[in-house]
ROTI-716241 format. One record per residue (C-alpha): residue in one letter; residue number from 1; x, y, z. Coordinates in steps of 0.1 Angstrom, whole numbers, plus 5000, padded with zeros to 4 digits. Each point is the difference from the previous one (the first is absolute). Layout:
REM ROTI-716241
type / seq / east / north / up
a / NUM / X / Y / Z
...
***
This chain:
REM ROTI-716241
type / seq / east / north / up
m / 1 / 5000 / 5000 / 5000
r / 2 / 5028 / 5024 / 5008
a / 3 / 5014 / 4997 / 4965
s / 4 / 4966 / 5008 / 4985
i / 5 / 4998 / 5031 / 5022
h / 6 / 5034 / 5012 / 4989
r / 7 / 4991 / 4995 / 4963
l / 8 / 4969 / 5022 / 5005
g / 9 / 5020 / 5026 / 5017
v / 10 / 4975 / 5004 / 5029
n / 11 / 5009 / 5004 / 5036
e / 12 / 4996 / 4968 / 5019
h / 13 / 4980 / 5017 / 5028
i / 14 / 4974 / 5012 / 4975
i / 15 / 4995 / 4965 / 4987
l / 16 / 4996 / 4986 / 5035
s / 17 / 4975 / 5028 / 5008
a / 18 / 4980 / 4991 / 4969
i / 19 / 4999 / 4963 / 5011
a / 20 / 4991 / 5011 / 5035
i / 21 / 4970 / 5019 / 4986
a / 22 / 4989 / 4969 / 4980
i / 23 / 5003 / 4979 / 5032
g / 24 / 4978 / 5025 / 5019
i / 25 / 4973 / 4998 / 4973
l / 26 / 5001 / 4962 / 4999
v / 27 / 5000 / 4995 / 5038
g / 28 / 4974 / 5027 / 5004
y / 29 / 4976 / 4981 / 4978
g / 30 / 5012 / 4967 / 5015
a / 31 / 4989 / 5012 / 5034
i / 32 / 4967 / 5011 / 4986
l / 33 / 4995 / 4965 / 4985
f / 34 / 5009 / 4984 / 5033
r / 35 / 4974 / 5020 / 5019
t / 36 / 4975 / 4993 / 4973
l / 37 / 5006 / 4962 / 5004
i / 38 / 4996 / 5003 / 5037
e / 39 / 4966 / 5017 / 4996
l / 40 / 4989 / 4974 / 4974
f / 41 / 5010 / 4971 / 5022
q / 42 / 4985 / 5016 / 5031
f / 43 / 4967 / 5005 / 4980
f / 44 / 5001 / 4963 / 4991
f / 45 / 5007 / 4987 / 5035
l / 46 / 4983 / 5026 / 5022
g / 47 / 4974 / 5016 / 4977
s / 48 / 5015 / 5035 / 4999
g / 49 / 5033 / 5016 / 4989
s / 50 / 4997 / 5028 / 5026
e / 51 / 5029 / 5007 / 5025
n / 52 / 4975 / 5000 / 5028
v / 53 / 5005 / 4963 / 5006
v / 54 / 4987 / 5001 / 5036
d / 55 / 4966 / 5012 / 4989
i / 56 / 5000 / 4975 / 4971
v / 57 / 5008 / 4971 / 5024
k / 58 / 4973 / 5010 / 5025
g / 59 / 4974 / 4998 / 4973
l / 60 / 5009 / 4964 / 4989
e / 61 / 4986 / 4967 / 5013
w / 62 / 5023 / 4982 / 5025
w / 63 / 5007 / 4972 / 4976
h / 64 / 5011 / 5025 / 4973
v / 65 / 5025 / 5017 / 5023
l / 66 / 5013 / 4966 / 5011
l / 67 / 5004 / 4985 / 4965
a / 68 / 5012 / 5030 / 4980
p / 69 / 5037 / 4998 / 5012
v / 70 / 4998 / 4962 / 4997
a / 71 / 4990 / 5003 / 4963
g / 72 / 5028 / 5026 / 4995
g / 73 / 5025 / 4977 / 5016
a / 74 / 4988 / 4970 / 4979
i / 75 / 5010 / 5020 / 4969
v / 76 / 5031 / 5017 / 5013
g / 77 / 5016 / 4969 / 5013
p / 78 / 5001 / 4978 / 4968
m / 79 / 5006 / 5031 / 4978
v / 80 / 5032 / 5010 / 5019
h / 81 / 5012 / 4964 / 5006
f / 82 / 4996 / 4987 / 4965
l / 83 / 5001 / 5031 / 4977
f / 84 / 5019 / 5028 / 5018
p / 85 / 5022 / 4986 / 5027
g / 86 / 5023 / 5030 / 4996
s / 87 / 4973 / 5024 / 5012
r / 88 / 5001 / 4988 / 5036
g / 89 / 5011 / 5025 / 5027
h / 90 / 4991 / 5034 / 5012
g / 91 / 5011 / 5018 / 4969
v / 92 / 5026 / 5025 / 5013
p / 93 / 5026 / 4975 / 5013
e / 94 / 5002 / 4984 / 4965
v / 95 / 5007 / 5034 / 4984
m / 96 / 5027 / 5007 / 5026
s / 97 / 5016 / 4966 / 4993
s / 98 / 4999 / 5006 / 4963
v / 99 / 5017 / 5034 / 5003
a / 100 / 5027 / 4988 / 5024
l / 101 / 5008 / 4966 / 4986
h / 102 / 4987 / 4996 / 4965
g / 103 / 5007 / 5034 / 4983
g / 104 / 4963 / 5010 / 5001
k / 105 / 4989 / 4971 / 4978
m / 106 / 4964 / 4989 / 5006
k / 107 / 4977 / 4977 / 4980
m / 108 / 4969 / 5015 / 4984
r / 109 / 4982 / 4967 / 5007
d / 110 / 5005 / 5005 / 5037
g / 111 / 4987 / 5035 / 4998
i / 112 / 4968 / 4989 / 4982
g / 113 / 4996 / 4972 / 5026
k / 114 / 5005 / 5024 / 5029
m / 115 / 4973 / 5024 / 4986
l / 116 / 4975 / 4972 / 4995
a / 117 / 5007 / 4982 / 5033
c / 118 / 4999 / 5032 / 5021
s / 119 / 4969 / 5014 / 4983
l / 120 / 4982 / 4967 / 5006
s / 121 / 5012 / 4999 / 5036
i / 122 / 4989 / 5035 / 5008
g / 123 / 4968 / 4998 / 4980
s / 124 / 4989 / 4969 / 5019
g / 125 / 5006 / 5017 / 5034
g / 126 / 5037 / 4991 / 5007
s / 127 / 5014 / 5021 / 5029
v / 128 / 5030 / 5013 / 4980
g / 129 / 5011 / 5032 / 4983
r / 130 / 5002 / 5010 / 4964
e / 131 / 5030 / 5024 / 5001
g / 132 / 5027 / 4973 / 5002
p / 133 / 4986 / 4981 / 4970
v / 134 / 4998 / 5033 / 4980
v / 135 / 5037 / 5006 / 5007
h / 136 / 5007 / 4965 / 4987
v / 137 / 4980 / 5006 / 4969
g / 138 / 5016 / 5034 / 4994
a / 139 / 5035 / 4985 / 5004
t / 140 / 4991 / 4971 / 4977
i / 141 / 4988 / 5024 / 4972
s / 142 / 5031 / 5021 / 5003
s / 143 / 5023 / 4970 / 5000
w / 144 / 4983 / 4986 / 4969
l / 145 / 5004 / 5034 / 4982
g / 146 / 5037 / 5002 / 5011
s / 147 / 5006 / 4965 / 4987
k / 148 / 4985 / 5008 / 4967
l / 149 / 5022 / 5031 / 4997
q / 150 / 5031 / 4979 / 5011
m / 151 / 5009 / 5023 / 5028
s / 152 / 5030 / 4996 / 5022
t / 153 / 4996 / 4985 / 5035
k / 154 / 5006 / 5034 / 5016
h / 155 / 4972 / 5016 / 4979
m / 156 / 4978 / 4970 / 5004
r / 157 / 5000 / 5005 / 5038
t / 158 / 4991 / 5036 / 4995
m / 159 / 4971 / 4991 / 4978
v / 160 / 4987 / 4975 / 5025
g / 161 / 5001 / 5028 / 5026
c / 162 / 4980 / 5021 / 4976
g / 163 / 4974 / 4973 / 4998
a / 164 / 4998 / 4996 / 5037
a / 165 / 4997 / 5038 / 5006
a / 166 / 4973 / 5003 / 4973
g / 167 / 4980 / 4972 / 5017
i / 168 / 5000 / 5016 / 5034
a / 169 / 4993 / 5034 / 4986
a / 170 / 4970 / 4988 / 4980
s / 171 / 4986 / 4981 / 5029
f / 172 / 5002 / 5027 / 5027
n / 173 / 4999 / 5031 / 4977
a / 174 / 5033 / 5008 / 5016
p / 175 / 5028 / 5006 / 4975
i / 176 / 5026 / 5012 / 5026
a / 177 / 4994 / 4969 / 5022
g / 178 / 5003 / 4978 / 4969
v / 179 / 5034 / 5014 / 4992
m / 180 / 5013 / 4996 / 5036
f / 181 / 4986 / 4965 / 5003
a / 182 / 5020 / 4989 / 4969
l / 183 / 5032 / 5017 / 5012
e / 184 / 4997 / 4989 / 5036
v / 185 / 4987 / 4965 / 4998
i / 186 / 5005 / 4987 / 4964
l / 187 / 5033 / 5015 / 4989
a / 188 / 5016 / 5014 / 5032
d / 189 / 5017 / 5025 / 4976
y / 190 / 4994 / 5038 / 5002
g / 191 / 5023 / 5010 / 4971
l / 192 / 4990 / 5028 / 4976
a / 193 / 5002 / 4977 / 4969
t / 194 / 4975 / 4976 / 5017
f / 195 / 4978 / 5028 / 5015
s / 196 / 4990 / 5018 / 4968
p / 197 / 4984 / 4971 / 4981
i / 198 / 4982 / 4988 / 5031
v / 199 / 4985 / 5034 / 5005
l / 200 / 4987 / 5001 / 4965
s / 201 / 4984 / 4965 / 5002
s / 202 / 4984 / 5008 / 5033
v / 203 / 4985 / 5033 / 4987
i / 204 / 4987 / 4986 / 4967
a / 205 / 4984 / 4970 / 5018
t / 206 / 4983 / 5024 / 5024
v / 207 / 4987 / 5021 / 4971
i / 208 / 4986 / 4969 / 4983
a / 209 / 4983 / 4989 / 5032
r / 210 / 4985 / 5034 / 5006
l / 211 / 4988 / 5003 / 4964
h / 212 / 4980 / 4968 / 5003
l / 213 / 4992 / 4996 / 5037
g / 214 / 4999 / 5037 / 5011
d / 215 / 5022 / 5021 / 5022
f / 216 / 4989 / 4984 / 5033
p / 217 / 5022 / 4990 / 5029
a / 218 / 5001 / 4963 / 5010
f / 219 / 4985 / 5009 / 5034
i / 220 / 4977 / 5026 / 5013
v / 221 / 5022 / 5020 / 5024
p / 222 / 4988 / 5030 / 5020
h / 223 / 5025 / 5026 / 5010
y / 224 / 5018 / 4991 / 5033
t / 225 / 5027 / 5018 / 5019
l / 226 / 5023 / 4996 / 5030
v / 227 / 4980 / 5015 / 5028
s / 228 / 5028 / 5004 / 5025
a / 229 / 5036 / 4992 / 5005
w / 230 / 4989 / 4979 / 5030
e / 231 / 4984 / 4977 / 4974
i / 232 / 5034 / 4988 / 4988
p / 233 / 5004 / 4974 / 5028
a / 234 / 4966 / 4986 / 4989
y / 235 / 5012 / 4996 / 4964
i / 236 / 5032 / 4984 / 5013
g / 237 / 4977 / 4975 / 5019
l / 238 / 4980 / 4995 / 4968
g / 239 / 5033 / 4992 / 4981
l / 240 / 5008 / 4974 / 5027
v / 241 / 4966 / 4984 / 4997
c / 242 / 5003 / 5000 / 4961
g / 243 / 5034 / 4984 / 5003
i / 244 / 4987 / 4972 / 5023
t / 245 / 4970 / 4995 / 4977
g / 246 / 5023 / 4998 / 4970
i / 247 / 5021 / 4974 / 5017
l / 248 / 4969 / 4980 / 5008
f / 249 / 4988 / 5003 / 4964
m / 250 / 5032 / 4989 / 4985
h / 251 / 5004 / 4971 / 5024
t / 252 / 4965 / 4988 / 4995
l / 253 / 5002 / 5003 / 4962
f / 254 / 5031 / 4979 / 4996
k / 255 / 4989 / 4975 / 5027
s / 256 / 4968 / 4996 / 4980
e / 257 / 5019 / 4993 / 4968
d / 258 / 5020 / 4973 / 5019
l / 259 / 4969 / 4984 / 5015
w / 260 / 4982 / 4999 / 4966
a / 261 / 5030 / 4985 / 4984
k / 262 / 4999 / 4970 / 5025
i / 263 / 4963 / 4992 / 4992
p / 264 / 5001 / 4967 / 4981
v / 265 / 4977 / 5009 / 4971
p / 266 / 5009 / 5011 / 4964
r / 267 / 5012 / 5036 / 4999
w / 268 / 4974 / 5010 / 4975
m / 269 / 4972 / 4991 / 5023
k / 270 / 5011 / 5021 / 5029
p / 271 / 4987 / 5034 / 4988
a / 272 / 4964 / 4986 / 5001
m / 273 / 5006 / 4988 / 5035
g / 274 / 5013 / 5034 / 5010
g / 275 / 4971 / 5016 / 4983
f / 276 / 4976 / 4980 / 5022
l / 277 / 5017 / 5013 / 5031
l / 278 / 5000 / 5036 / 4987
g / 279 / 4963 / 4997 / 4991
a / 280 / 4991 / 4988 / 5035
m / 281 / 5019 / 5029 / 5015
a / 282 / 4982 / 5025 / 4977
l / 283 / 4966 / 4988 / 5013
v / 284 / 5008 / 5018 / 5032
f / 285 / 5026 / 5025 / 4988
p / 286 / 4992 / 5010 / 4964
q / 287 / 5028 / 5027 / 5002
v / 288 / 5026 / 4973 / 4994
m / 289 / 4989 / 4994 / 4964
g / 290 / 5016 / 5018 / 4971
v / 291 / 5026 / 5028 / 5002
g / 292 / 4982 / 5018 / 5028
y / 293 / 5000 / 5036 / 4986
d / 294 / 4965 / 5006 / 5012
t / 295 / 5008 / 4989 / 5036
m / 296 / 5031 / 5022 / 5000
n / 297 / 4980 / 5030 / 4988
n / 298 / 4975 / 4994 / 5028
a / 299 / 5028 / 5000 / 5025
l / 300 / 5015 / 5033 / 4986
l / 301 / 4965 / 5016 / 5002
e / 302 / 4997 / 4988 / 5036
q / 303 / 4970 / 4978 / 4993
m / 304 / 5012 / 4969 / 5019
a / 305 / 5001 / 4992 / 5036
g / 306 / 5034 / 4995 / 5017
w / 307 / 4994 / 4965 / 5012
i / 308 / 4989 / 4989 / 4965
m / 309 / 5032 / 5013 / 4985
a / 310 / 5021 / 4983 / 5027
l / 311 / 4983 / 4967 / 4993
l / 312 / 5004 / 5004 / 4963
v / 313 / 5037 / 5002 / 5004
i / 314 / 5002 / 4964 / 5011
i / 315 / 4973 / 4988 / 4976
k / 316 / 5017 / 5017 / 4970
i / 317 / 5034 / 4984 / 5009
i / 318 / 4984 / 4966 / 5001
a / 319 / 4980 / 5006 / 4968
t / 320 / 5029 / 5012 / 4979
s / 321 / 5023 / 4973 / 5013
i / 322 / 4974 / 4973 / 4991
t / 323 / 4995 / 5015 / 4966
l / 324 / 5036 / 5002 / 4990
g / 325 / 5011 / 4969 / 5019
s / 326 / 4975 / 4978 / 4983
g / 327 / 5011 / 5011 / 4965
f / 328 / 4979 / 5030 / 4989
s / 329 / 5019 / 5027 / 4982
g / 330 / 5003 / 5036 / 5011
g / 331 / 5020 / 5026 / 5018
v / 332 / 5007 / 5011 / 5036
f / 333 / 5001 / 5037 / 4993
t / 334 / 4963 / 5007 / 5005
p / 335 / 4997 / 4976 / 5030
s / 336 / 5028 / 5019 / 5017
l / 337 / 4981 / 5033 / 4994
f / 338 / 4968 / 4983 / 5013
l / 339 / 5018 / 4988 / 5032
g / 340 / 5015 / 5034 / 5005
a / 341 / 4966 / 5017 / 4997
m / 342 / 4984 / 4977 / 5025
v / 343 / 5029 / 5002 / 5025
g / 344 / 5001 / 5038 / 4996
g / 345 / 4963 / 5004 / 5002
a / 346 / 4997 / 4979 / 5032
f / 347 / 5030 / 5017 / 5016
g / 348 / 4987 / 5034 / 4991
t / 349 / 4965 / 4993 / 5014
y / 350 / 5013 / 4992 / 5034
a / 351 / 5028 / 5027 / 5000
h / 352 / 4974 / 5026 / 4991
a / 353 / 4976 / 4987 / 5027
l / 354 / 5028 / 5003 / 5026
f / 355 / 5015 / 5033 / 4989
p / 356 / 4974 / 5019 / 4979
a / 357 / 5016 / 5034 / 5003
l / 358 / 5035 / 4988 / 4991
s / 359 / 4993 / 4975 / 4972
a / 360 / 4986 / 5001 / 4965
s / 361 / 4969 / 4981 / 4990
p / 362 / 5003 / 4962 / 4993
g / 363 / 5001 / 5006 / 4962
a / 364 / 5034 / 5017 / 5003
y / 365 / 5014 / 4969 / 5018
t / 366 / 4984 / 4978 / 4973
l / 367 / 5019 / 5019 / 4973
v / 368 / 5033 / 4999 / 5019
g / 369 / 4995 / 4963 / 5008
m / 370 / 4996 / 4992 / 4963
g / 371 / 5033 / 5016 / 4992
a / 372 / 5019 / 4986 / 5029
m / 373 / 4988 / 4964 / 4994
a / 374 / 5008 / 5002 / 4963
a / 375 / 5034 / 5016 / 5007
a / 376 / 5010 / 4972 / 5024
v / 377 / 4986 / 4969 / 4984
l / 378 / 5010 / 5009 / 4964
g / 379 / 5033 / 5015 / 5010
a / 380 / 4991 / 5032 / 4981
p / 381 / 4997 / 5029 / 5025
i / 382 / 5007 / 5028 / 4974
s / 383 / 4974 / 4986 / 4976
a / 384 / 4974 / 4995 / 5027
i / 385 / 5005 / 5036 / 5012
l / 386 / 4997 / 5014 / 4965
i / 387 / 4969 / 4979 / 4992
l / 388 / 4982 / 5015 / 5030
f / 389 / 5013 / 5035 / 4991
e / 390 / 4986 / 4996 / 4965
l / 391 / 4967 / 4987 / 5013
t / 392 / 4995 / 5029 / 5025
n / 393 / 5018 / 5028 / 4981
d / 394 / 5007 / 5013 / 5035
y / 395 / 5034 / 5000 / 5018
r / 396 / 4986 / 5008 / 5034
i / 397 / 4996 / 4964 / 5010
m / 398 / 5033 / 4990 / 4985
l / 399 / 5020 / 5005 / 5032
a / 400 / 4979 / 4975 / 5018
l / 401 / 5001 / 4976 / 4971
m / 402 / 5038 / 5002 / 4998
v / 403 / 5005 / 4993 / 5037
a / 404 / 4976 / 4970 / 5001
s / 405 / 5014 / 4986 / 4967
m / 406 / 5036 / 5001 / 5013
v / 407 / 4991 / 4984 / 5033
a / 408 / 4981 / 4972 / 4984
t / 409 / 5027 / 4994 / 4974
l / 410 / 5028 / 4999 / 5026
l / 411 / 4980 / 4975 / 5021
i / 412 / 4994 / 4976 / 4972
n / 413 / 5036 / 5003 / 4988
q / 414 / 5012 / 4992 / 5035
v / 415 / 4980 / 4967 / 5001
y / 416 / 4999 / 4989 / 4963
r / 417 / 5027 / 5020 / 4983
d / 418 / 4979 / 4996 / 4970
s / 419 / 4969 / 5014 / 4983
v / 420 / 4972 / 4977 / 4990
y / 421 / 5015 / 5000 / 4965
t / 422 / 5036 / 4991 / 5009
k / 423 / 4988 / 4975 / 5026
a / 424 / 4980 / 4982 / 4973
l / 425 / 5031 / 4999 / 4978
r / 426 / 5022 / 4988 / 5028
r / 427 / 4976 / 4971 / 5006
h / 428 / 5009 / 4989 / 4965
n / 429 / 5037 / 5004 / 5006
i / 430 / 5003 / 5034 / 4982
d / 431 / 5019 / 5026 / 5021
l / 432 / 4998 / 5034 / 4983
w / 433 / 5019 / 5017 / 5029
s / 434 / 5032 / 4981 / 4989
g / 435 / 4999 / 5019 / 4967
r / 436 / 4995 / 4992 / 4964
e / 437 / 5036 / 4988 / 4996
s / 438 / 4995 / 4971 / 5024
g / 439 / 4973 / 4987 / 4976
l / 440 / 5028 / 4990 / 4977
l / 441 / 5015 / 4976 / 5026
r / 442 / 4966 / 4987 / 5010
h / 443 / 4994 / 4988 / 4965
i / 444 / 5033 / 4980 / 4998
k / 445 / 5001 / 4965 / 5016
v / 446 / 5030 / 4988 / 5019
g / 447 / 5000 / 4968 / 4978
s / 448 / 5006 / 5021 / 4969
i / 449 / 5034 / 5013 / 5012
m / 450 / 5013 / 4976 / 5026
r / 451 / 5033 / 4983 / 4996
r / 452 / 4997 / 4963 / 4996
s / 453 / 5037 / 4993 / 5004
y / 454 / 5012 / 5008 / 5036
e / 455 / 5025 / 4990 / 5025
q / 456 / 4987 / 4974 / 5025
i / 457 / 5018 / 4978 / 5025
p / 458 / 4988 / 4969 / 5020
d / 459 / 4993 / 5006 / 5037
s / 460 / 5025 / 4972 / 5009
l / 461 / 5030 / 5018 / 4985
s / 462 / 5028 / 5008 / 5024
i / 463 / 5014 / 5035 / 5007
r / 464 / 5033 / 4991 / 4984
k / 465 / 4983 / 4990 / 4967
l / 466 / 4978 / 5031 / 5002
k / 467 / 5030 / 5023 / 5003
a / 468 / 5014 / 4984 / 4969
k / 469 / 4967 / 5004 / 4982
i / 470 / 4999 / 5037 / 5009
h / 471 / 5035 / 5005 / 4988
q / 472 / 4992 / 4986 / 4966
s / 473 / 4966 / 5017 / 4995
q / 474 / 4991 / 5036 / 4992
e / 475 / 4968 / 4997 / 5020
e / 476 / 4996 / 5014 / 5036
n / 477 / 4970 / 4980 / 5010
f / 478 / 4992 / 4963 / 4996
l / 479 / 4967 / 4981 / 5004
v / 480 / 5001 / 4971 / 5024
t / 481 / 4980 / 4969 / 4989
n / 482 / 4996 / 4965 / 5014
d / 483 / 5003 / 4967 / 4981
d / 484 / 4966 / 5004 / 4983
g / 485 / 5007 / 5036 / 4988
s / 486 / 4977 / 5017 / 5025
l / 487 / 5012 / 5034 / 5012
k / 488 / 5013 / 5000 / 5036
g / 489 / 5017 / 5033 / 5003
i / 490 / 5026 / 5024 / 4986
v / 491 / 5036 / 5006 / 5009
s / 492 / 5024 / 5028 / 4992
f / 493 / 5036 / 5009 / 5008
q / 494 / 4987 / 5020 / 5030
d / 495 / 4986 / 4968 / 5015
i / 496 / 5033 / 4981 / 5000
r / 497 / 5022 / 5028 / 5013
g / 498 / 4995 / 4988 / 5036
v / 499 / 5013 / 4965 / 4994
a / 500 / 5021 / 5003 / 4969
f / 501 / 5033 / 5008 / 5018
e / 502 / 4995 / 4977 / 5031
e / 503 / 5023 / 4970 / 4999
g / 504 / 4986 / 4965 / 5001
v / 505 / 4964 / 5009 / 4992
e / 506 / 5001 / 5003 / 4962
d / 507 / 4992 / 4963 / 4996
l / 508 / 4977 / 4998 / 5030
v / 509 / 4976 / 5029 / 4992
l / 510 / 4976 / 4995 / 4971
v / 511 / 4981 / 5025 / 4979
r / 512 / 4967 / 4991 / 5017
d / 513 / 5015 / 5012 / 5033
i / 514 / 5006 / 5036 / 4988
a / 515 / 4974 / 5005 / 4973
t / 516 / 4973 / 5026 / 5004
r / 517 / 4968 / 4981 / 5001
e / 518 / 4974 / 5029 / 5003
l / 519 / 4997 / 5007 / 4963
i / 520 / 4980 / 5024 / 4980
t / 521 / 4989 / 4983 / 4967
v / 522 / 4979 / 5008 / 4970
t / 523 / 4982 / 4978 / 4974
p / 524 / 5001 / 5004 / 4962
d / 525 / 4964 / 5015 / 5001
d / 526 / 5010 / 5028 / 5023
n / 527 / 5005 / 5034 / 4984
l / 528 / 5033 / 5020 / 5001
y / 529 / 4985 / 5028 / 5020
d / 530 / 4994 / 4977 / 5030
a / 531 / 5034 / 4983 / 4995
f / 532 / 5018 / 5034 / 5000
r / 533 / 4981 / 5011 / 5031
l / 534 / 5010 / 4968 / 5018
m / 535 / 5036 / 5006 / 4991
g / 536 / 4999 / 5035 / 5014
s / 537 / 4982 / 4990 / 5032
g / 538 / 5025 / 4972 / 5007
n / 539 / 5031 / 5019 / 4988
i / 540 / 5009 / 4971 / 4977
e / 541 / 5011 / 4999 / 4963
q / 542 / 4988 / 4965 / 4990
l / 543 / 4968 / 4980 / 5004
p / 544 / 4995 / 4963 / 4994
v / 545 / 4972 / 4991 / 4977
v / 546 / 4981 / 4969 / 5012
a / 547 / 4972 / 4980 / 4986
a / 548 / 4965 / 5013 / 5008
n / 549 / 4987 / 4966 / 5011
g / 550 / 5018 / 5003 / 5034
s / 551 / 5025 / 4972 / 4994
g / 552 / 5030 / 5023 / 5005
e / 553 / 5015 / 4990 / 4967
v / 554 / 5024 / 5027 / 4988
l / 555 / 4994 / 5012 / 4964
g / 556 / 5024 / 5029 / 4998
v / 557 / 5010 / 5033 / 5015
v / 558 / 4992 / 5037 / 4994
t / 559 / 5024 / 5028 / 5010
n / 560 / 4997 / 5037 / 5006
n / 561 / 5018 / 5007 / 4967
d / 562 / 4977 / 4977 / 4981
v / 563 / 4970 / 5020 / 5012
i / 564 / 5016 / 5033 / 4991
k / 565 / 5009 / 4988 / 4965
a / 566 / 4965 / 4987 / 4994
y / 567 / 4986 / 5034 / 5011
n / 568 / 5023 / 5019 / 4977
r / 569 / 4990 / 4978 / 4971
a / 570 / 4963 / 5004 / 5007
l / 571 / 5004 / 5038 / 5003
l / 572 / 5019 / 5002 / 4967
d / 573 / 4974 / 4978 / 4983
r / 574 / 4972 / 5023 / 5012
e / 575 / 5017 / 5032 / 4989
v / 576 / 5006 / 4985 / 4966
e / 577 / 4964 / 4990 / 4997
e / 578 / 4988 / 5035 / 5011
e / 579 / 5024 / 5016 / 4975
a / 580 / 4987 / 4977 / 4972
r / 581 / 4964 / 5008 / 5008
s / 582 / 5006 / 5037 / 5000
r / 583 / 5014 / 5001 / 4964
***
């Protein structure tokens, strides 16, 4: 692509900006299509496409409420399992992994599957969010376009960020928040070259959404303000409660996934089972069905009792955990906002009742709780603050929001050291905190570079013969094996120093008497990142490679230098590939 740009004589940034505008248009219409699908499926399952899901559910027969999520799960389960297995997940973690480890490459098939599975899940009453899937769909569209244009890996990542920003912007009618979400969560890059295209995509997607859906905020937010400086301790307390609730939410969510995985039934049947449990809960608490925008608006307008909101915190955590754990598809962005609204509303109700002259009304705490919970659970405090700022168009409540968001984020980081997104990836052995470069080592197996010829000695060898062996060899470490070839230890020159110069013991002391028996080993299926980490933690330069069946059979060795050479080769291959793609 770079060569084509040079031939045209056009500045590269202008070309990227034009592509970013195209992505904004495509993702804007993609977000509209996604919302239309949700409305169509909701009309099919619940009889109405309105966002006032609580009112809809209250008007249905009990059997209809119970069976609607079951029917949705009966469709989503087989569809994801047999047709779109790549569409599993919350949406955002898969985009983060693609950017960090795969150069922004995403499959269009997975994006289509994600859109269908999520719209079916939400339309049938699933207690999940739509913003995460929109980010996935936007990133997939931009990745597809980047692949068609044969963009370099660097530019491909930027384009994926453009798609993610456009998705958030179109969903919340919040272009600034879309930009910051892409920079803060997806790319972790605030460079000017990255910033400009993302801004364009976000703005264009917002314009498209406003053109077709109207210039309306995602939530109905009255104007709130900080009543008194004495209210700051109350918002610190709200931040602590949001942090604790976020920890409970994340723990329950991942515990639910583990429990559902252990149920001995086919995977494609589990969403229908989860749908039955969700429908049963909705008979008593209809607020758990769907994305929950109507319930959040009621909390913001102070139309809910404090005890109901407090109870809904627990019910929503269980409902969302069942929905996602059983195999429905959807995001955790909106459920985080829902939990924050309920926590903040309940907290504000009782704070205002105790100190009416010093505290704002419960709606202000609802708003701050939404931002604090999203900031902590999603690991995106800047994005959460900006979303709320764009929703209110008022900076007077921002001080309270910033305080609560930081307290909640610090608390969750202290316990989990992960957001819900990075925790989901870590559960699949993907560690983004270690950096994109470590991904090179994670994709190389020990068996592909291990040395199959190595120095080994029997454990019955005398010290005299060992000294002669060391004198003739260029190796510093020797693997010690028994008669059947099983690994029993390792010996080096450092081990024989204590007995090498003592008279009369050279023929009496055997290798087995001085060998180090507490060994760190790897198998051929282990990756080089783990092997390199073991070498560093043990301050050793060589690891024995043993059979994975536990027999102790030695297959080879891998050294520190072997790992470094493999990394350099992989890095060079990647740079050559990126250079070839950019031409």
